[in-house]
C-alpha positions as CSV (number, residue, x, y, z in Angstrom):
1,X,23.5,0.7,13.0
2,X,20.1,-0.1,14.6
3,X,18.3,1.5,17.4
4,X,17.1,0.0,20.7
5,X,13.6,-0.2,19.2
6,X,15.0,-2.1,16.1
7,X,16.7,-4.6,18.5
8,X,13.5,-5.1,20.5
9,X,11.4,-5.6,17.4
10,X,13.9,-8.1,16.0
11,X,14.1,-10.0,19.3
12,X,10.3,-10.2,19.5
13,X,10.1,-11.3,15.8
14,X,7.9,-8.2,15.0
15,X,10.3,-6.3,12.7
16,X,8.8,-7.7,9.5
17,X,5.2,-7.0,10.7
18,X,6.0,-3.4,11.6
19,X,7.8,-2.9,8.3
20,X,4.9,-4.3,6.3
21,X,2.4,-2.1,8.2
22,X,4.5,1.0,7.6
23,X,5.0,0.3,3.9
24,X,1.3,-0.5,3.4
25,X,0.3,2.7,5.2
26,X,2.6,4.7,2.9
27,X,1.2,3.0,-0.2
28,X,-2.4,3.5,0.9
29,X,-1.8,7.2,1.7
30,X,-0.1,7.8,-1.6
31,X,-2.8,6.1,-3.6
32,X,-5.6,8.0,-1.7
33,X,-3.7,11.3,-2.2
34,X,-3.3,10.7,-5.9
35,X,-6.9,9.7,-6.3
36,X,-8.0,12.9,-4.5
37,X,-5.7,15.1,-6.7
38,X,-7.1,13.5,-9.8
39,X,-10.7,13.8,-8.5
40,X,-11.2,10.1,-8.9
41,X,-14.0,8.4,-7.0
42,X,-13.6,4.9,-5.6
43,X,-16.0,3.6,-8.2
44,X,-14.0,5.1,-11.1
45,X,-10.7,4.0,-9.6
46,X,-12.0,0.4,-9.2
47,X,-13.2,0.5,-12.8
48,X,-9.7,1.6,-14.0
49,X,-8.1,-1.2,-12.0
50,X,-10.6,-3.7,-13.4
51,X,-11.4,-4.8,-9.8
52,X,-14.2,-4.4,-7.3
53,X,-14.8,-1.5,-5.0
54,X,-14.3,-3.8,-2.0
55,X,-10.8,-4.8,-3.3
56,X,-10.0,-1.1,-3.7
57,X,-11.1,-0.6,-0.1
58,X,-8.6,-3.2,1.0
59,X,-5.9,-1.4,-1.0
60,X,-6.8,1.9,0.8
61,X,-7.0,0.3,4.2
62,X,-3.6,0.9,5.9
63,X,-4.1,-2.0,8.3
64,X,-4.7,-4.6,5.6
65,X,-1.3,-5.8,4.6
66,X,-2.3,-8.9,2.6
67,X,-3.0,-7.0,-0.7
68,X,-1.7,-8.9,-3.7
69,X,1.2,-7.4,-5.6
70,X,-0.6,-7.4,-8.9
71,X,-3.4,-5.4,-7.3
72,X,-0.9,-2.7,-6.2
73,X,0.6,-2.6,-9.7
74,X,-2.9,-2.1,-11.2
75,X,-3.6,0.7,-8.6
76,X,-0.4,2.5,-9.6
77,X,-1.1,2.0,-13.3
78,X,-4.6,3.4,-12.9
79,X,-3.1,6.6,-11.5
80,X,-0.4,6.8,-14.2
81,X,2.3,5.7,-11.8
82,X,4.9,2.9,-11.8
83,X,5.3,0.8,-8.7
84,X,9.0,0.1,-7.9
85,X,10.3,-2.1,-5.2
86,X,13.8,-1.9,-3.9
87,X,15.5,-4.4,-1.6
88,X,18.5,-3.3,0.3
């Protein structure tokens, strides 16, 4: 059962964009929090991911939703986490 907002977003074709933005924000926040709790700098995190600092900045940018899946997997792995995706 959806809400009025869900219906409006669906009608305007924005539902997927809003969902992508919300998911990316949650991922970026989780990665940043885990980095902070592990006292990892961006330089060290990028090194562990075998990527550039600028690529890590895109991962941590909640507004940048075009991050590649393998980059998110590497970010999770660098923090000792496993990325899981569920479709319902």
